[in-house]
N, C-alpha and C positions, 0 to 999 in steps of 0.2 A: 124615728131611729130604727124601727124594725126593717125598713127598706135598706138603710145604710148597712146595718149589721148583716142583713141577708146577702148584700152584694160583697161585703167583706168575706163572708164564708165562700161565696161562689168564686171570688177572685183568688182566694187561697187554694181552693180545690183545683182551679185551672193552673195555678202556679206550681202546685205539687205534682200535677200530671206532667207539666212541661219539664220539671226537674227529673222526674222518673224517666222520661224519654231520653234524657241525656245519658242516663245510666244504661237503659235498655231500649235502644232505638227500635227494636223489633216489636215493641208493644204498641207502635203506632197503628191506628185504624184508618185505612183509606176511606175517603179522601181527607179526613180531619187530622192532618199531620201536624208536626211541631210548628211549622210556620203559620198555621192557621190558629193555633191555640195561643201563641205569644201575644198577638194584639188583644185577644179576649182577656188574658190575664192583666195586661197593662191598663187597658181602657176601663175594665170593670173596677179596678182599684182606684183609678183617678176619678171617673165620672160617677161611680157608685159610692164606694166607701168614703172618698174624700169630698166629693161635691155635695152629696145629699145633706150632711150636717150643715154645710154652708147655706143650702137652700132653706133648711129649717131656721137658721139664724136670720135670714132675710125675712121669712114669714113672721118671725118674732119682732124684728126691728120695725116692720111696717104694721105691727099689731093686727095682722090679718085675723087672728083668732077672736078679736074683740068687736068685729063688725059683721056686716052682712056678707062680706067676702069669705068668711070663715067656712062656709059650705063648699067653697071651691078649692080650699087648701089641699084636702086629700086628693082631689082630682088632679091638681098640679103635680103632686108627688107621684101619683100613679102614671101620669103622662110621661114624666121623666123616666120612671122605671120601664115603661113600655118602649120608650125610645132606645134605652140602653139594651133591652132585650132584642129589639130589632137590629141594633148594631151587632150584637153577639151573633145572631143568625147570619148576618151579612159577612162578618169576619170569618166565621166557620165555613161559609160558602165560598170563600176566596175573593169576596168583593171588598177591596180596600184601596185607599189612596196611596198607601205605602209610606206615609209619614207617621213617625212614632208619636203617639198620643193625639194624632189628628187624622185618624183613619176613617173618618166619616165620609161616606160616598153614596151617591144615588139615593135610594129610598131611606136608608138609615140616616143620611145627612138631613133629609127634609123632615124625618120624624123627630130628630133632635132639635132642629130649628123650630118645629111646632111646640115642643116641650119648653124651650127657652122663651118663646113668644107668649105662650099661655101663662107661664109663671110671671112674666112682666105685666101682663094684663091684670092678673090677680093682685099684684103689688100696687099697681096704679089705681085700681078700683079702691083698694083699702086706703091708699094715700088720700084720695079724694074724700073718703068718708071720715077719716080720722085726723087729718092734718090740721083742721081748724082748732082742735084742742091742744095742739103741740106748741112748744115755744118756737119763736121765729127761727132760732138757730137750727133746731131739729127739722122744722118744716122745710127750710131752704136746703139743708144738707141732704135730706132724704129725697127732695126733688132732683138735686144734682145726681144723686145715686141712680134714680130712674133714668136720667139722661145717659149716664154711663152704661147702664145695663141694656139700654136700647141699642147700643153699638155692638153688643156681644154676638147676636145672630149674624149680622153681616161680617163680623170679624172671623167667626167660625167658617163661614162660606169661603172667605178670602184665603185664610191660612191653611185650610184643609185641601185647597186646590193644589194638584201637583205642579201647576204653573207658577206657584209662589214658592220661591226658594227658601228653605229653612234657615234659621239663624246660625249658620256655621261658616267657617272660613273655607272658601272654595278651593284654596290651594292645599290646605292640610287636612280637610275633612273634620277638623275639630271644632268645638263650640267657640264662639267669641266671648271674651270676658265681659263685654258690655251687655250681651244678651242674658248671660247668667246673672249679672248684677241687676238688670231690670226685673227678672222674674223673682229674684230674692227680695228686692225692695217691695214687691207686692205682698209678700209674706210678712215683711216687717210692718207694713201698713196695717195688715190684719191684726198683728200682735199688739200694735199700739192702740187699735180701736177696741179690741175685745174687752179688756178690763174696764174701759170707760162706759161700756153699755151693759156689762154682764156681772161685774163684781158687786159684792154686797154694798160697800161704800169705800171712800178714799179718793184721793186726787192723783195718786201716782207721783213719781219723781222725775218725770220727763220735763225738764225745764226748757228754757229757750235754746240752750246749747244742743239738746237732743233734737228738737224740732228743726233747728237751723242745720244740723248735720244731715237730717233726713232730706231736707230740701237740696242741700249741696250734693248729696249722693245722686239725686234725680237729675240735677243739672249736669253732673259729670257723666252720667249714663247717656244723656242726650248728645253730649259732645262726642263721647267715645263711639256711640252707635253711628253717628253721622260720619265720623272720620273713618271708621272701619279698621281693618288691620288684622293681624294674627297674634297668636300667643307669644310671638317673639317681640312684639312691640310693647314698649313700657306702659303705654296708656291702657292697653288691654289687660295687662297684669295688674296695674294699679286699680282697675275696676273692681277686681275681687279682693284687693287689699283693703278696700273700704268696708268690707263685710264683717271681719272679726270683731271690731268694736261693738257691734250690735249684740254680741253674746252677753256682754256686761251691761250695756245700756238698757236692754229690754228687761233683764233680770232686776236691775236697779229700779226701773220704772214700776214693774209689777209688785215689788216689795212694798210699795206705798199704798196698796189696796188690801182690803179685807176680803177673804175668799170663803165661800161656803164649804161645809163638810163634804168630803169625798173628792175634793179637787187636788189635794196636796200631792198624792202619789203621781198623778198625771202631770202636774206642773213641774215637779222635780224631774220626771222622765223627759218631758218635753224640752226643758232647758238643757238637760244633759245631752240629748241627741242634737239639739240645735247648735250647741257649742262645738260638738264634734263635726257637725255638718259644715259650718262656715269655716272652721280652721282647716279641715281636710280639703274643702273646696278650693281654698286659696293655694294650698301646698300642691295639690294635684295639677294645678294649672301651669306650674313651672314647665318650660319646654322639655327638659330632660326627663320629667316624670310623665307628663301627658303623652308624649310620643312613645313612651315605654309601655303604658297600660292601655292606650287607645285600642278599641276593638277587642278588648280582653274582658275577663271576668272582673277586673278591677273596677271598671265603670259600672258593672252590674252591682258590685258591692256598694258603691256610692249611691246608686238609685235605691237600694234596699235601706241604706242609712236614712235617706230622705223619706221614703214611704213607710216602711215597716217601723222605723224608729220615730222620727220627728212627727210625720203627718198623722200616724195612728195615735200618738199621744195627744196631739192638738185636737183631733176629731173627738177622741174620748173625753177630753176636758170640756170641749164645747157641748157635748151631749149632756154631761153632768150639769153644766151651768144652765142649759136650756130646760132640762126636765127635772132637775133635783134628784135624779136617780143615779146610782153608781153603776159603772160598767166594770164588771169583773171583781173578784175578791183578791185577797193577798196573793194566793198561790197562782192563780191564772195570770194575773198581771206580771208577777215575777217570771213565770215560765215564758210568757210572750217576749219579754225584754231579753231574757237569757238566750232564747232561741234566735232572736234577731241579731244579737251581738255575736254569737257563735257563727251564724250564717255569713254575716258580712265580713267577719275576720277571715273565715275560710275562703270566701270569694276574693278578698283582697290579696291573700297569699297566693291563690291560684293565678290571679291576674298578673302578679309580678313575675311568677315563674313562666307564664305563657309568653310574656314580653321578652324573657331572656333568650328563648330558643323556640322557633316555630315548629320544631320537629314533633312536638306533642300532638300535632294534628295527624301524624302518621303512625306513631308508635304507641299511643295511649299509655303514658307512664302511670305508675302506681299512685304517685302523689295526686294526680288529677282524678283518677278513679275514686280514691278514698275521699277526696274533697267533694266530688259530686254526690257520693253516698251520704256524707255528713250533711250536705245541703238538703238532701231529701229528708233526712231525719229531723232536721230543724223545721222543714215544711210540714211534716206530720204533726209536730208539736203545735205549730201555729194554726194549722187547720183544726186540731182538736180544741185549742183554746177559743178560737172564734166560734166553734160550734157551741161550746159552753156559754159563751157570752150571749149568743142569739137565744138559746134556750132559756137562760135566766131572765133575759129581758122580757120574753113573752110568757113566762111562767105566771099563772094566776096568783 
C-alpha cells in the first residue's frame, strides 16, 4: 500500500498544479505545460492509486505470500511502479497516444506491458504451487481469472492505439450509454466479489434475482453495444437506467456480511458516493443535459465524483481488508470527503454556467475565477490529507 499511497500523493500534487495553472497560467514552466501535466494527473490516479490496491488483492487471492512466489511479489509491484514512472516521463516529454486514460505509447507502453506480464507470471506460478490445496470451485475460478488476465496486455496494446476508435458516438462526440454500462458492470462485479473473499463471515443477500439481473445487464450491454446509436436512442438511455438499482442491491448484499473493525467509515462513504455516481450518471446522459455540459467542468465534476469519491473509498476499504490497518483518522477522512464534495459541487456549478454561454472563454467572469480558486483550495486540502495518510502508513 505504500506504493499506492505514494502515487495518490503524486497524483494529487499533479492535480493541484494543474488547478493552479488554470488560475495563474503564467506559472507554467516550459516545456512542461498544462497539456503535459493533465495525463500525468489522470494516469497516476488510475494506474497508481486505483490499480495497485487491486494488484495487492490479486496477490492475496492467489496466495502469493504463502508460497515460493512470495519473493517475487515485491518485484512485481516495483515493476509496476517503474512502468508508471516511465509513463510519467513520457507524458511530461510530450509522448502520448492522445487517448484519455490510454496514453501508453512507445517505451512507456512496453514497460507497462512488461509489468502486466510479469504480474501474470507471478500469479501463474503461485497458482501452480497452491491450487492443489484449494477447492475445485476456487481452483477453476482462479484458472479462469488467469485466462482473462492474459488478455489484458494485448487489450492495452489494441485500445491504446490511435487507430482504435474510442467508445464514443462519432456524430456527437459524447460517450455511448452501452460503453458506460459495460465499465460500470465491471465495478459491480468487483463489489459483488469483494465481500465474498474478504469479509469476516456471512453469505450476503444477493439471491437469484440479483445474479439474474447482473447477467441480464450484461446481455443488454452486448446487444446495445452491437447495435450502437447515440444518446438520443432509447436503448442507449436504457443502458444507464439499468445502473441505479445497483445502489440498493449492492448495499443490501453487503449488509449480509460481517466486517472487520476500521471498515465502517469507508463502506458508508463508498456507498454514498456510489449512489450519487449511478444516479447522476443516468441523469447526465439525458440529451438536453449531456449536450449542455459536454466539454465543460461538469464532466470534470463527475470524474472527481468517481475517482476522489467512490474509487478512493473503495481502495481505502480494500486496503483495510487486506492489511487490517486503518487508512486515516476521523479528521483526515472527514476533511477528504468534505473537500471532494465541495470541489465537485463547484465544478458542477461551473460546468452548467459554462454551458449557458461560451463567452466565459473571452471575458473570464468572476464566478469562474472564484470557482477555480475554490477548486485549488480543495486540492490543497486533499494533497495535505494524502500526505498525512502516507506518513502515518509508513510511521514505525
